[in-house]
C-alpha positions as CSV (number, residue, x, y, z in Angstrom):
1,M,-15.3,19.1,-23.2
2,S,-15.9,15.8,-21.5
3,T,-17.1,15.2,-17.9
4,A,-16.1,12.7,-15.2
5,R,-17.7,11.6,-12.0
6,R,-15.3,12.2,-9.1
7,V,-15.2,11.9,-5.3
8,V,-14.6,15.3,-3.9
9,M,-14.3,16.5,-0.3
10,H,-14.8,20.1,0.8
11,A,-13.8,19.4,4.4
12,T,-12.0,16.7,6.3
13,G,-13.7,14.4,8.8
14,E,-15.7,11.3,8.8
15,A,-16.4,9.2,5.7
16,D,-19.6,11.1,4.8
17,V,-17.6,14.2,3.9
18,M,-17.0,12.5,0.6
19,R,-19.3,13.5,-2.2
20,I,-19.7,12.3,-5.8
21,E,-19.7,15.3,-8.2
22,T,-19.7,15.5,-12.0
23,L,-16.9,17.8,-13.1
24,A,-15.6,19.1,-16.4
25,L,-12.6,17.2,-17.8
26,P,-10.6,19.3,-20.2
27,E,-8.5,18.0,-23.1
28,P,-5.2,16.4,-21.9
29,G,-2.4,18.9,-21.9
30,P,1.1,18.4,-23.1
31,G,2.7,15.3,-21.6
32,E,-0.7,14.1,-20.4
33,V,-3.0,11.2,-21.1
34,R,-6.7,10.9,-20.7
35,L,-7.3,7.7,-18.7
36,R,-10.8,6.1,-18.6
37,Q,-10.5,4.3,-15.3
38,T,-11.9,0.8,-14.9
39,A,-10.7,0.0,-11.4
40,I,-9.4,2.1,-8.5
41,G,-7.2,0.9,-5.7
42,F,-8.0,1.7,-2.0
43,N,-5.1,2.4,0.4
44,Y,-5.3,3.3,4.1
45,I,-3.5,6.6,3.4
46,D,-6.8,7.6,1.7
47,V,-8.4,7.5,5.2
48,Y,-5.7,9.5,6.8
49,Q,-6.0,12.2,4.1
50,R,-9.8,12.2,4.4
51,Q,-9.5,12.6,8.1
52,G,-7.0,15.5,7.8
53,K,-4.1,13.6,9.4
54,Y,-2.2,14.1,6.2
55,P,-3.6,17.5,5.2
56,L,-4.6,18.2,1.6
57,P,-5.6,21.6,0.0
58,L,-9.4,21.7,-0.1
59,P,-11.5,21.0,-2.0
60,S,-9.7,17.8,-2.9
61,G,-10.2,14.5,-4.5
62,L,-8.8,11.2,-3.0
63,G,-6.9,8.2,-4.2
64,H,-3.5,7.4,-5.5
65,E,-3.8,4.5,-7.9
66,A,-6.0,3.2,-10.6
67,A,-6.0,1.1,-13.8
68,G,-7.8,1.8,-17.0
69,V,-7.6,2.4,-20.8
70,V,-5.8,5.2,-22.6
71,E,-8.5,7.3,-24.4
72,Q,-6.5,10.3,-25.7
73,L,-2.9,11.4,-25.9
74,G,-1.8,15.0,-25.2
75,A,0.9,16.6,-27.2
76,G,4.4,15.2,-26.9
77,V,3.4,11.8,-25.5
78,D,5.4,8.9,-26.8
79,G,5.5,5.2,-25.9
80,L,1.7,4.9,-25.3
81,R,-1.2,4.2,-27.6
82,V,-4.9,4.8,-27.5
83,G,-6.6,1.6,-26.2
84,E,-3.6,0.5,-24.1
85,R,-4.2,-0.9,-20.6
86,V,-2.2,1.0,-18.0
87,A,-2.0,1.6,-14.3
88,C,-0.8,4.6,-12.4
89,I,0.5,5.6,-9.0
90,N,1.7,8.9,-7.7
91,A,-0.1,10.7,-10.5
92,G,-1.6,13.3,-8.2
93,I,-4.5,13.0,-5.7
94,G,-7.8,12.1,-7.4
95,A,-7.9,8.5,-8.5
96,Y,-11.4,8.2,-7.1
97,A,-12.9,9.1,-10.5
98,S,-14.4,7.6,-13.7
99,A,-11.8,9.4,-15.8
100,R,-9.0,11.9,-15.5
101,N,-6.0,13.4,-17.1
102,V,-2.7,12.2,-15.8
103,P,1.0,12.7,-16.6
104,A,2.0,10.1,-19.1
105,D,5.3,9.4,-17.2
106,R,3.3,8.1,-14.2
107,L,1.8,5.3,-16.2
108,V,3.0,1.7,-16.5
109,P,1.6,-0.8,-19.0
110,I,-0.4,-3.7,-17.5
111,P,1.1,-7.0,-18.7
112,D,-1.0,-9.8,-20.1
113,G,-2.2,-12.2,-17.4
114,I,-3.0,-9.4,-15.0
115,D,-6.5,-7.8,-15.2
116,D,-7.4,-4.2,-14.5
117,E,-8.8,-5.0,-11.0
118,Q,-5.7,-6.8,-10.0
119,A,-3.4,-4.0,-11.3
120,A,-5.4,-1.4,-9.4
121,A,-5.4,-3.5,-6.3
122,V,-1.7,-4.4,-6.3
123,L,0.3,-1.6,-7.7
124,F,0.5,0.8,-4.7
125,K,0.7,-2.0,-2.2
126,G,3.1,-4.1,-4.3
127,L,5.4,-1.2,-4.9
128,T,5.3,-0.5,-1.2
129,A,6.4,-4.1,-0.5
130,Q,9.0,-3.9,-3.3
131,Y,10.9,-1.0,-1.8
132,L,10.6,-2.3,1.7
133,L,11.9,-5.8,0.8
134,R,14.4,-4.8,-2.0
135,K,15.6,-1.4,-0.9
136,T,14.9,-0.4,2.7
137,H,16.3,-3.8,3.7
138,R,17.3,-6.2,0.9
139,V,15.9,-9.4,2.3
140,Q,18.2,-12.4,1.9
141,P,17.8,-16.1,2.5
142,G,18.0,-16.8,6.2
143,D,16.8,-13.4,7.4
144,V,14.1,-13.2,10.0
145,V,11.5,-10.5,9.2
146,L,8.5,-9.4,11.3
147,V,5.4,-8.1,9.5
148,H,2.7,-6.2,11.5
149,A,-0.8,-6.0,10.1
150,A,0.0,-9.1,8.1
151,A,-3.5,-9.8,7.0
152,G,-3.8,-6.4,5.2
153,G,-3.0,-5.7,1.6
154,V,0.6,-4.8,2.0
155,G,1.1,-7.2,4.9
156,Q,0.1,-10.3,2.9
157,I,2.3,-9.2,0.0
158,L,5.2,-8.7,2.4
159,C,4.7,-12.2,3.9
160,S,4.5,-14.0,0.6
161,W,7.3,-12.2,-1.1
162,A,9.7,-12.4,1.9
163,K,9.0,-16.1,2.2
164,A,9.8,-16.5,-1.5
165,L,13.1,-14.7,-0.9
166,G,14.1,-17.3,1.7
167,A,13.2,-15.4,4.9
168,T,11.6,-16.7,8.1
169,V,8.5,-14.7,8.4
170,L,7.0,-13.7,11.8
171,A,3.7,-11.9,11.7
172,T,1.1,-10.1,13.8
173,A,-2.5,-9.3,13.1
174,G,-5.5,-8.1,15.0
175,S,-7.5,-11.3,15.5
176,P,-7.0,-15.1,15.3
177,A,-8.8,-15.2,12.0
178,K,-6.5,-12.6,10.6
179,C,-3.5,-14.5,12.0
180,E,-4.6,-17.4,9.9
181,L,-4.8,-15.2,6.8
182,A,-1.2,-14.2,7.5
183,R,-0.1,-17.9,7.7
184,Q,-1.9,-18.6,4.5
185,A,0.0,-15.7,2.9
186,G,3.3,-17.2,4.0
187,A,4.0,-16.4,7.6
188,D,5.8,-19.1,9.6
189,L,4.5,-17.8,12.9
190,A,1.7,-15.4,13.7
191,E,0.4,-13.8,16.9
192,D,-2.6,-11.7,17.7
193,Y,-1.2,-8.3,18.8
194,S,-4.3,-7.4,20.7
195,R,-3.4,-10.1,23.3
196,E,-1.0,-9.2,26.1
197,G,2.4,-10.8,25.8
198,W,2.3,-11.4,22.0
199,A,5.9,-10.2,21.5
200,Q,7.4,-12.6,24.0
201,R,5.4,-15.5,22.7
202,L,6.3,-14.8,19.1
203,I,10.1,-14.6,19.8
204,E,10.0,-17.7,22.0
205,A,8.2,-19.6,19.3
206,N,11.0,-18.6,16.9
207,G,13.6,-20.2,19.2
208,G,14.5,-16.9,20.8
209,R,15.8,-15.3,17.6
210,K,14.6,-11.8,17.0
211,A,13.9,-10.1,13.7
212,D,16.6,-8.6,11.4
213,V,14.0,-6.2,10.1
214,V,10.6,-5.2,11.5
215,Y,8.0,-3.8,9.1
216,D,5.5,-1.7,11.2
217,S,2.5,-0.1,9.6
218,V,0.4,-0.1,12.7
219,G,2.2,2.6,14.7
220,R,1.2,3.4,18.2
221,D,-0.1,0.0,19.3
222,T,2.9,-2.0,18.1
223,F,5.9,0.4,17.9
224,A,7.4,-0.1,21.4
225,H,7.2,-3.9,20.9
226,S,8.7,-3.6,17.5
227,L,11.8,-2.3,19.2
228,D,11.8,-5.2,21.5
229,C,11.4,-7.7,18.7
230,A,14.4,-6.4,16.6
231,A,17.7,-8.2,16.9
232,P,20.8,-6.2,17.9
233,F,21.8,-3.9,15.0
234,G,18.4,-4.7,13.4
235,L,16.2,-2.3,11.5
236,V,12.8,-1.1,12.5
237,V,10.8,0.3,9.5
238,L,7.9,2.5,10.5
239,F,5.9,3.0,7.3
240,G,2.4,3.6,8.5
241,A,0.3,4.5,11.6
242,A,-3.0,2.6,11.4
243,S,-3.5,2.8,15.2
244,G,-2.2,6.4,15.4
245,P,1.1,8.2,15.4
246,V,3.9,6.9,17.7
247,D,5.1,9.0,20.6
248,P,8.4,10.9,20.2
249,I,11.4,8.6,20.8
250,D,14.6,9.3,22.7
251,P,17.4,8.2,20.3
252,E,19.2,6.7,23.4
253,V,16.4,4.0,23.4
254,L,17.8,2.7,20.1
255,S,21.2,2.2,21.7
256,R,19.7,0.5,24.8
257,K,17.7,-1.9,22.7
258,G,20.7,-3.2,20.8
259,C,22.0,-0.3,18.6
260,L,19.0,-0.5,16.4
261,F,18.3,1.4,13.2
262,L,15.0,3.2,12.7
263,T,13.6,4.6,9.4
264,R,10.4,6.2,8.2
265,P,10.2,5.7,4.4
266,S,7.5,6.3,1.9
267,V,6.5,4.8,-1.5
268,F,6.4,8.1,-3.3
269,P,10.1,9.1,-3.2
270,H,11.0,5.6,-4.2
271,N,8.9,6.0,-7.4
272,A,9.4,9.7,-8.2
273,D,11.7,9.1,-11.1
274,P,9.7,7.7,-14.1
275,A,12.4,5.2,-15.1
276,V,12.8,3.9,-11.6
277,L,9.0,3.6,-11.4
278,R,8.9,1.4,-14.5
279,A,11.8,-0.7,-13.2
280,N,10.2,-1.2,-9.8
281,A,6.8,-2.1,-11.5
282,A,8.6,-4.6,-13.7
283,E,10.1,-6.2,-10.6
284,L,6.7,-6.4,-9.0
285,F,5.0,-7.8,-12.1
286,E,7.8,-10.4,-12.3
287,A,7.2,-11.4,-8.7
288,I,3.5,-11.8,-9.5
289,G,4.3,-13.9,-12.6
290,R,6.5,-16.1,-10.4
291,G,3.7,-16.6,-7.9
292,W,5.6,-14.8,-5.1
293,V,2.9,-12.1,-4.9
294,R,-0.8,-12.8,-5.2
295,A,-2.8,-10.1,-7.0
296,E,-6.1,-11.0,-5.5
297,V,-9.1,-8.7,-4.8
298,S,-10.9,-9.4,-1.6
299,A,-13.7,-6.8,-1.8
300,R,-15.3,-4.6,-4.5
301,F,-17.3,-1.4,-4.0
302,A,-19.1,0.8,-6.6
303,L,-17.9,4.4,-6.8
304,D,-21.2,5.5,-5.3
305,D,-20.5,3.3,-2.3
306,V,-17.2,5.0,-1.4
307,V,-18.5,6.0,2.0
308,A,-19.4,2.4,2.9
309,M,-15.9,1.3,1.7
310,H,-14.1,3.7,4.0
311,R,-16.3,2.8,6.9
312,A,-15.7,-0.9,6.3
313,A,-11.9,-0.3,6.1
314,Q,-11.8,1.7,9.3
315,S,-13.8,-0.9,11.2
316,R,-11.3,-3.5,9.9
317,A,-14.2,-5.4,8.3
318,T,-12.1,-5.8,5.1
319,H,-8.8,-7.6,4.6
320,G,-6.5,-7.8,1.7
321,A,-7.0,-5.6,-1.4
322,V,-10.1,-3.6,-1.9
323,V,-11.1,-1.8,-5.2
324,L,-13.6,0.8,-6.3
325,L,-15.4,0.3,-9.6
326,P,-16.4,3.5,-11.4
């Protein structure tokens, strides 16, 4: 029986509840693959789960996505080979590990031209952007979209991909420097949402035209203004809560603000079906190949430095995609 080094938490709380433990790794079962992981993606949902905002049964690992090499096939696995480079999402909590057994139908091959770090950094975030831009609201040329937290990993992808689809991209971020990152990613206009009056300035700078769709992953600090920034009959998409959960909303508010639509989607249902996952990943990889999405890693941390990585992310000292290296 092999072993693997894994991040385990026995309680929720601050970053130091995470521990590195060496655990037994059994043979892959039917329909499973042993994956030797070479790069692990960080996503802010990892912080929420560590804090207990999204409860997990304890003890628990952390992490939703990784890239690596197939080392062993369980019984009944077809379409994969030992030595193949693959990436996974939604394969069960526990991607913060040197190796693990995962369901084969959760794996997607990594195409040539994309390295393991890029795949681990972009798959979760890219598939989030994919469903937001192509399914939740199918962005068309001439649309106006507003992206909050536009300097983050998902935010930058949303900006660049939406711009490539022909949209006018409005953006917010938490500092002037991060606003500049949003512009570099493709935003036409960007405002610092920590400054009073940002919503009015942003809409005025866009000639008074509001957004057909607002992508809000910030939550409490931006949500009320998201409603103000949406055009009549527009869509507000709340897909995260980096600043905290939003207060309960009276549905009548949506009517008063212009008969708005409001949704709270998630990447996991959009990729629950294996065939749909592969199709979505193919569309993402095509967007990367076209240069619409940049698969760039902004920071790397060793697995032993996982506590430092979470602290850096929470203090907003990181921007863009961050990976753990086993």
